[in-house]
C-alpha positions as CSV (number, residue, x, y, z in Angstrom):
1,M,0.0,0.0,0.0
2,V,2.8,2.4,0.9
3,A,4.5,1.7,-2.5
4,L,1.2,2.5,-4.2
5,L,0.9,5.8,-2.3
6,V,4.4,6.7,-3.4
7,L,3.7,5.9,-7.0
8,L,0.7,8.1,-6.9
9,G,2.5,10.9,-5.3
10,I,0.6,10.8,-2.1
11,G,2.4,11.6,1.2
12,T,3.2,8.7,3.5
13,A,3.5,10.5,6.8
14,G,2.2,8.4,9.6
15,A,2.4,5.1,7.6
16,A,3.1,2.1,9.7
17,D,5.6,0.5,7.3
18,S,9.1,1.4,8.5
19,T,10.6,0.4,5.2
20,A,8.8,3.3,3.4
21,P,11.2,5.9,1.8
22,A,11.7,9.1,3.7
23,S,10.2,11.2,0.9
24,A,8.8,10.7,-2.6
25,P,11.0,11.6,-5.6
26,A,11.0,15.2,-6.5
27,P,8.6,16.0,-9.3
28,R,10.2,16.8,-12.6
29,T,10.3,20.3,-14.0
30,V,9.3,20.8,-17.6
31,V,9.6,24.0,-19.7
32,Y,7.3,24.4,-22.7
33,L,9.2,26.9,-24.8
34,G,8.3,29.3,-27.6
35,A,4.6,28.9,-28.2
36,T,1.9,31.6,-28.5
37,L,-0.2,31.5,-25.3
38,I,-3.9,32.3,-25.7
39,D,-5.3,32.7,-22.3
40,G,-7.0,34.9,-19.7
41,D,-10.0,37.1,-19.1
42,P,-10.2,38.9,-21.5
43,T,-8.5,36.3,-23.7
44,V,-5.2,37.7,-25.2
45,A,-2.5,36.1,-27.3
46,R,1.1,36.4,-26.0
47,R,3.8,35.3,-28.4
48,N,7.0,33.4,-27.6
49,M,6.2,32.3,-24.0
50,A,7.8,29.9,-21.6
51,I,5.4,27.8,-19.4
52,V,7.2,26.0,-16.5
53,T,5.5,23.0,-14.8
54,R,6.6,21.0,-11.8
55,G,4.7,17.8,-11.3
56,D,1.1,18.6,-11.7
57,Q,1.4,22.4,-11.1
58,I,2.3,25.4,-13.2
59,V,5.1,27.2,-11.5
60,G,6.0,29.9,-14.0
61,V,4.7,31.7,-17.1
62,Q,7.0,34.3,-18.7
63,S,8.4,35.5,-22.0
64,A,10.8,33.1,-23.6
65,D,12.9,36.1,-24.7
66,G,16.1,35.7,-22.8
67,F,14.7,32.7,-20.8
68,R,17.6,30.6,-19.4
69,P,16.8,27.2,-17.9
70,A,18.3,26.7,-14.5
71,G,19.5,23.3,-15.4
72,G,18.0,19.9,-15.1
73,E,14.6,20.7,-16.6
74,D,13.1,18.9,-19.6
75,V,12.6,21.5,-22.4
76,V,9.8,20.9,-24.9
77,D,10.1,22.9,-28.0
78,T,6.7,24.4,-28.8
79,R,7.8,27.1,-31.3
80,G,5.1,27.7,-33.9
81,R,2.5,26.2,-31.7
82,F,-0.5,27.7,-29.8
83,I,-1.3,26.9,-26.2
84,I,-4.7,27.3,-24.6
85,P,-5.9,26.1,-21.1
86,G,-7.4,22.7,-20.8
87,L,-11.0,22.6,-22.1
88,I,-13.9,22.0,-19.7
89,N,-17.1,20.3,-20.9
90,T,-19.8,21.6,-18.5
91,H,-22.5,19.1,-19.4
92,V,-22.0,15.4,-19.9
93,H,-23.7,12.2,-18.8
94,L,-21.2,9.4,-18.2
95,A,-23.3,7.0,-16.1
96,T,-27.0,7.2,-16.8
97,Q,-26.5,3.5,-17.5
98,A,-23.4,2.4,-15.6
99,N,-21.1,0.9,-18.2
100,P,-17.4,1.3,-17.0
101,S,-15.8,0.3,-20.3
102,R,-17.9,2.6,-22.4
103,A,-17.4,5.5,-20.0
104,K,-13.6,5.0,-19.9
105,A,-13.4,4.8,-23.7
106,Y,-15.4,8.1,-23.9
107,L,-13.2,9.8,-21.3
108,R,-10.0,8.6,-23.0
109,R,-11.1,10.2,-26.3
110,E,-11.9,13.4,-24.4
111,V,-8.6,13.9,-22.8
112,Y,-6.8,13.2,-26.0
113,S,-9.0,15.9,-27.6
114,G,-7.9,18.4,-25.0
115,V,-10.8,18.1,-22.6
116,T,-9.2,18.0,-19.1
117,T,-12.3,18.4,-17.0
118,V,-16.0,17.4,-17.3
119,R,-19.1,18.2,-15.3
120,D,-21.4,15.2,-15.1
121,M,-25.0,16.3,-14.8
122,A,-26.7,13.2,-13.3
123,G,-26.0,9.5,-13.3
124,D,-25.1,6.6,-11.1
125,V,-22.6,8.1,-8.6
126,R,-21.3,4.7,-7.7
127,L,-19.6,4.6,-11.0
128,L,-18.9,8.3,-11.1
129,A,-17.1,8.2,-7.8
130,E,-14.9,5.4,-9.1
131,L,-14.1,7.2,-12.3
132,K,-13.5,10.5,-10.5
133,R,-10.9,8.8,-8.2
134,E,-9.1,7.0,-11.1
135,A,-9.0,10.3,-13.1
136,Q,-7.8,12.3,-10.1
137,F,-4.8,10.0,-9.6
138,D,-4.1,9.4,-13.3
139,E,-4.8,5.7,-13.1
140,I,-6.8,6.1,-16.3
141,A,-6.5,8.6,-19.2
142,A,-9.4,10.8,-18.4
143,P,-10.5,14.3,-17.6
144,D,-11.2,15.2,-14.0
145,I,-14.8,14.7,-13.1
146,Y,-17.2,16.8,-11.0
147,Y,-20.7,15.4,-10.6
148,V,-24.2,16.0,-9.0
149,A,-26.8,14.5,-6.8
150,L,-30.2,15.0,-8.5
151,F,-33.2,16.4,-6.6
152,A,-36.7,16.4,-8.3
153,G,-40.3,16.1,-7.4
154,P,-41.7,12.5,-6.9
155,E,-43.5,12.6,-10.2
156,F,-40.2,12.8,-12.1
157,F,-39.1,9.4,-11.0
158,A,-41.4,7.7,-13.4
159,D,-38.5,8.5,-15.8
160,P,-36.8,5.2,-16.8
161,R,-33.4,6.9,-16.8
162,T,-33.6,7.4,-13.0
163,H,-34.1,3.7,-12.5
164,D,-31.1,3.0,-14.7
165,A,-29.0,5.3,-12.6
166,A,-30.2,3.8,-9.3
167,R,-30.1,0.2,-10.4
168,G,-30.4,-2.2,-7.4
169,S,-32.0,0.5,-5.3
170,I,-35.2,2.6,-5.6
171,A,-35.0,5.8,-7.7
172,G,-36.2,8.7,-5.6
173,E,-34.9,7.1,-2.4
174,V,-31.2,7.1,-2.9
175,P,-29.0,10.1,-2.0
176,W,-28.0,10.8,-5.7
177,M,-31.6,10.5,-7.1
178,R,-33.8,12.0,-4.4
179,A,-37.5,12.8,-4.5
180,I,-38.2,16.0,-2.7
181,T,-41.5,17.0,-1.1
182,P,-42.5,19.7,1.4
183,Q,-42.0,17.0,4.1
184,T,-38.4,16.2,3.2
185,D,-35.8,17.0,5.8
186,L,-33.6,19.0,3.5
187,T,-30.7,19.2,6.0
188,V,-30.5,15.4,6.0
189,A,-31.1,15.1,2.2
190,V,-28.4,17.6,1.3
191,A,-25.9,16.0,3.8
192,E,-26.5,12.6,2.3
193,A,-26.0,14.0,-1.2
194,R,-22.8,15.6,-0.1
195,G,-21.7,12.3,1.3
196,T,-21.8,10.8,-2.3
197,G,-18.9,13.1,-3.2
198,A,-21.1,15.3,-5.3
199,T,-19.9,18.9,-6.0
200,A,-23.5,20.2,-6.4
201,I,-27.2,19.5,-6.2
202,K,-28.9,19.4,-9.5
203,I,-32.5,20.7,-9.4
204,Y,-34.2,18.9,-12.2
205,A,-38.0,19.0,-12.5
206,D,-41.5,18.9,-10.9
207,L,-40.7,21.3,-8.0
208,P,-42.4,24.6,-7.0
209,A,-40.5,27.8,-6.5
210,S,-40.7,27.5,-2.8
211,L,-38.8,24.2,-2.8
212,V,-36.3,25.4,-5.4
213,R,-35.5,28.3,-3.0
214,A,-35.3,26.0,0.1
215,I,-33.0,23.4,-1.7
216,T,-30.7,26.2,-2.9
217,A,-30.4,27.8,0.5
218,E,-29.6,24.5,2.3
219,A,-27.2,23.3,-0.4
220,H,-25.3,26.6,-0.2
221,R,-25.3,26.5,3.6
222,Q,-23.6,23.1,3.4
223,G,-21.0,24.2,0.9
224,L,-22.5,22.7,-2.2
225,L,-23.1,24.4,-5.5
226,V,-26.6,24.4,-7.1
227,W,-27.0,23.6,-10.8
228,A,-30.5,23.6,-12.2
229,H,-32.6,23.3,-15.4
230,A,-33.5,26.8,-16.5
231,A,-37.2,25.8,-16.0
232,V,-38.1,23.3,-13.3
233,F,-41.9,23.0,-13.8
234,P,-44.0,24.5,-12.2
235,A,-41.1,26.8,-11.2
236,Q,-40.5,29.2,-14.1
237,P,-37.1,30.5,-15.2
238,R,-37.4,33.7,-13.1
239,D,-38.2,31.5,-10.0
240,V,-35.0,29.4,-10.6
241,I,-32.8,32.4,-11.2
242,D,-34.2,34.3,-8.2
243,A,-33.6,31.3,-6.0
244,G,-29.9,32.0,-6.4
245,V,-28.8,28.9,-8.2
246,D,-25.2,29.1,-9.5
247,V,-25.7,27.7,-13.0
248,I,-28.8,27.1,-15.2
249,S,-28.8,24.6,-18.1
250,H,-30.4,24.8,-21.6
251,S,-31.0,28.2,-23.2
252,C,-34.2,27.1,-24.8
253,M,-35.9,26.5,-21.5
254,L,-35.6,30.2,-20.8
255,G,-38.4,30.7,-23.3
256,Y,-40.9,29.1,-20.8
257,Q,-40.8,32.5,-19.0
258,L,-43.3,33.8,-21.6
259,D,-45.9,31.1,-20.8
260,S,-49.0,32.8,-19.3
261,T,-49.9,29.4,-17.7
262,P,-46.8,27.7,-16.3
263,V,-46.2,24.1,-17.3
264,S,-47.0,22.0,-14.2
265,N,-45.2,18.8,-15.0
266,Y,-41.9,17.9,-16.8
267,H,-43.2,15.0,-18.7
268,N,-46.2,16.9,-20.0
269,R,-44.4,20.0,-21.0
270,R,-45.4,21.7,-24.2
271,P,-43.0,23.1,-26.8
272,V,-41.6,26.6,-26.2
273,D,-43.6,29.2,-28.1
274,A,-40.9,30.1,-30.7
275,A,-43.0,32.9,-32.3
276,A,-43.4,34.6,-29.0
277,V,-39.7,34.2,-28.1
278,R,-38.6,35.8,-31.3
279,Q,-40.7,39.0,-30.7
280,P,-39.3,42.0,-28.7
281,S,-40.3,41.3,-25.1
282,T,-39.9,43.3,-21.9
283,V,-40.3,40.1,-20.0
284,M,-37.2,38.5,-21.6
285,D,-35.3,41.8,-21.3
286,A,-36.0,41.7,-17.6
287,L,-34.9,38.1,-17.4
288,W,-31.6,38.8,-19.1
289,A,-31.0,41.8,-16.8
290,D,-31.7,39.6,-13.8
291,L,-29.3,36.9,-15.0
292,K,-26.5,39.5,-15.6
293,R,-27.0,41.2,-12.3
294,R,-26.7,37.9,-10.4
295,G,-23.8,36.6,-12.4
296,T,-25.7,33.4,-13.1
297,I,-23.9,31.2,-15.6
298,L,-25.8,29.8,-18.6
299,D,-24.8,26.3,-19.6
300,A,-26.2,26.7,-23.1
301,T,-25.9,23.1,-24.5
302,M,-26.4,24.1,-28.2
303,Y,-24.9,20.8,-29.4
304,A,-27.7,18.6,-28.0
305,F,-30.5,20.8,-29.4
306,D,-28.9,21.2,-32.8
307,L,-28.2,17.5,-33.0
308,Y,-31.8,16.6,-32.0
309,P,-34.1,19.5,-33.0
310,G,-37.8,19.6,-32.2
311,G,-39.6,18.3,-29.2
312,S,-40.0,20.9,-26.5
313,C,-37.5,23.2,-28.3
314,P,-38.3,24.1,-31.9
315,A,-35.4,24.0,-34.4
316,G,-33.1,26.9,-34.1
317,L,-34.5,28.3,-30.9
318,E,-31.6,27.2,-28.7
319,D,-29.3,29.0,-31.0
320,Y,-31.4,32.1,-31.0
321,L,-31.7,32.3,-27.2
322,T,-28.0,31.6,-26.7
323,A,-27.2,34.5,-29.1
324,Q,-29.6,36.7,-27.1
325,A,-27.9,35.8,-23.9
326,Y,-24.5,36.5,-25.3
327,R,-25.5,39.9,-26.5
328,A,-27.0,40.6,-23.1
329,G,-23.6,39.9,-21.5
330,I,-24.6,36.6,-19.7
331,P,-21.6,34.4,-18.9
332,I,-22.0,31.2,-21.1
333,S,-20.3,28.0,-20.4
334,A,-19.6,25.3,-23.0
335,G,-21.5,22.1,-22.4
336,T,-22.7,19.4,-24.8
337,D,-25.3,17.3,-22.9
338,D,-24.1,14.2,-24.8
339,D,-23.9,10.6,-23.8
340,P,-20.7,8.6,-23.8
341,D,-20.2,7.7,-27.5
342,W,-16.4,7.1,-28.0
343,K,-16.6,6.3,-31.7
344,D,-16.1,9.8,-33.1
345,Q,-12.6,11.0,-33.4
346,Y,-13.2,14.4,-31.9
347,S,-14.9,15.6,-28.8
348,P,-18.4,17.0,-29.2
349,L,-17.1,20.0,-27.3
350,D,-15.3,21.0,-30.5
351,T,-18.7,21.2,-32.2
352,E,-20.2,23.2,-29.3
353,L,-17.4,25.8,-29.6
354,A,-18.1,26.1,-33.3
355,L,-21.8,26.5,-32.6
356,L,-21.1,29.3,-30.1
357,V,-19.1,31.1,-32.7
358,H,-21.2,30.4,-35.9
359,K,-24.7,30.3,-34.4
360,A,-24.6,32.4,-31.2
361,G,-22.2,35.0,-32.5
362,E,-19.4,34.6,-30.0
363,T,-15.9,35.5,-31.0
364,P,-13.4,32.6,-31.0
365,A,-11.7,34.3,-28.0
366,D,-15.0,34.3,-26.1
367,A,-15.8,30.7,-27.1
368,I,-12.4,29.7,-25.6
369,R,-13.4,31.6,-22.5
370,S,-16.7,29.7,-22.4
371,A,-14.8,26.4,-22.2
372,T,-12.0,27.6,-19.9
373,V,-12.5,30.7,-17.7
374,I,-16.3,30.5,-17.4
375,A,-16.3,26.7,-17.3
376,A,-13.9,26.7,-14.4
377,R,-16.3,29.0,-12.5
378,T,-19.1,26.6,-13.4
379,V,-17.5,23.7,-11.6
380,G,-16.3,25.9,-8.7
381,Q,-12.7,25.4,-9.6
382,D,-11.6,28.8,-10.9
383,K,-8.8,29.0,-8.4
384,A,-7.2,25.9,-9.9
385,L,-8.4,25.7,-13.5
386,G,-9.4,27.9,-16.5
387,T,-6.2,29.9,-17.0
388,I,-2.5,29.2,-17.3
389,Q,-0.9,30.9,-14.3
390,A,1.6,30.0,-11.6
391,G,-0.1,28.0,-8.9
392,K,-2.7,26.5,-11.1
393,T,-3.0,22.9,-12.3
394,A,-0.9,22.0,-15.3
395,N,-3.8,21.5,-17.7
396,F,-3.4,22.9,-21.2
397,L,-3.4,21.8,-24.9
398,V,-0.8,22.5,-27.6
399,L,-2.3,23.3,-31.0
400,K,-0.8,23.3,-34.4
401,R,-3.0,26.2,-35.7
402,N,-4.3,29.4,-34.2
403,P,-7.9,29.0,-32.8
404,L,-8.4,32.8,-32.8
405,E,-8.3,32.7,-36.6
406,D,-10.6,29.8,-36.8
407,I,-12.3,28.1,-33.8
408,G,-12.1,24.8,-35.8
409,N,-8.4,24.9,-35.1
410,V,-9.1,23.5,-31.6
411,K,-9.0,20.2,-33.4
412,S,-5.4,20.7,-34.4
413,V,-4.1,19.1,-31.2
414,S,-0.4,18.2,-31.1
415,F,-0.5,17.0,-27.5
416,V,-2.4,17.6,-24.3
417,V,-1.0,18.2,-20.8
418,K,-3.2,17.1,-17.9
419,H,-1.8,17.1,-14.3
420,G,1.6,17.7,-16.0
421,I,1.3,14.4,-18.0
422,R,1.6,14.7,-21.8
423,Y,-0.9,12.9,-24.0
424,R,0.0,12.9,-27.7
425,R,-3.1,13.2,-29.9
426,V,-4.6,9.8,-31.1
427,T,-7.6,9.3,-33.4
428,S,-8.2,5.6,-33.1
429,R,-11.8,4.6,-33.3
430,S,-11.2,1.3,-31.5
431,P,-11.9,1.1,-27.8
432,P,-8.7,1.3,-25.6
433,R,-7.0,-1.7,-24.1
434,K,-7.3,-2.2,-20.4
435,S,-6.0,1.0,-18.9
436,R,-2.6,1.4,-17.3
437,R,-1.8,4.1,-14.9
438,A,-0.2,7.0,-16.8
439,R,3.3,8.0,-15.6
440,R,2.9,11.1,-13.6
441,D,5.7,13.1,-15.3
442,G,6.2,11.1,-18.5
443,L,4.6,10.9,-21.9
444,A,1.4,9.0,-21.8
445,A,1.1,6.2,-24.4
């Protein structure tokens, strides 16, 4: 066990085995020299930079002009390349049906595409907790994972997806899939959700405004974030926003604010009135102003609605409302709301960034911010992630072409650095072999 702790870089103070080494080997220092760094808030490009990492941390960022290595560092030549922070997908579903092999194949494709962090928005936390630990300690090639415990009204748990995610137990009665009523002891329910390792409570459906407010207040009191659908039914978007949630998902759902009679039940929701949404509206103007004043983040998820148009969101309306939010100055994060399909060569996040630029009107710089700076705030990790600065985690990707000229250039990955480990880009469509722990300071296979 002690040997394993040393391999993983975990301190062994207090270990009973007297044969343990006095200290772990010093982490290696690596200098990435000569690239253009595209980073920050606002995003700017700085040419000919030196990024210095030690183990899994960034320890220095400076101009490469006149830079002189101290000696003993590994120097990686990145001249002619472009470096951006590791991308963060703020809406995935890894474990609606718990399939470890499929989830790991998806995660492997993601990290090789430059996605170094994901936010899972509801699934079987028994698998998610396992994947989170393996990713955290680099036992598998995977982004780091932050996940939710889902709260909804009892009626929602007729949904077969909840039974898949609670397999072996009763959906609505487990801490990660909890039915909430006015009689629920929220102090206990939130504490049990926190005990699953969740970063946040997700407020999903079939809850009135009063319970949305109560859940949000208790979750915040216990140190959890609150992530919610933009409309919860019967709670309307304004109710959700005014409850003080941290992030809302799905731009199209904001259109339900224009309903004169609120939808009472998630499974019986009617389509958003596209004609009404596309008309000038003081109601929507007030909603945008409220979102901006509160700093609420919008997880737009254009990818899912463009891939599967229709249903409750008429075709093109997600794009339209995301564009409205962008023009109103709402912080928008980049999430795809996709399931774990590893067969495509590229991450769907690449498509989401293209949609933010070409359909919502974001600049390439702002699209990068959506997947880095704003996305780091979305998962509550802006002190460690989202920008390339000394003291932050060594997560970034090295591109062959400039993404500020064409956002599609985020696909031109040369290699990815996650926790200081380098992953050279692969495009294999076959599932990976049984995972081996990546070397902490080496080049991942």
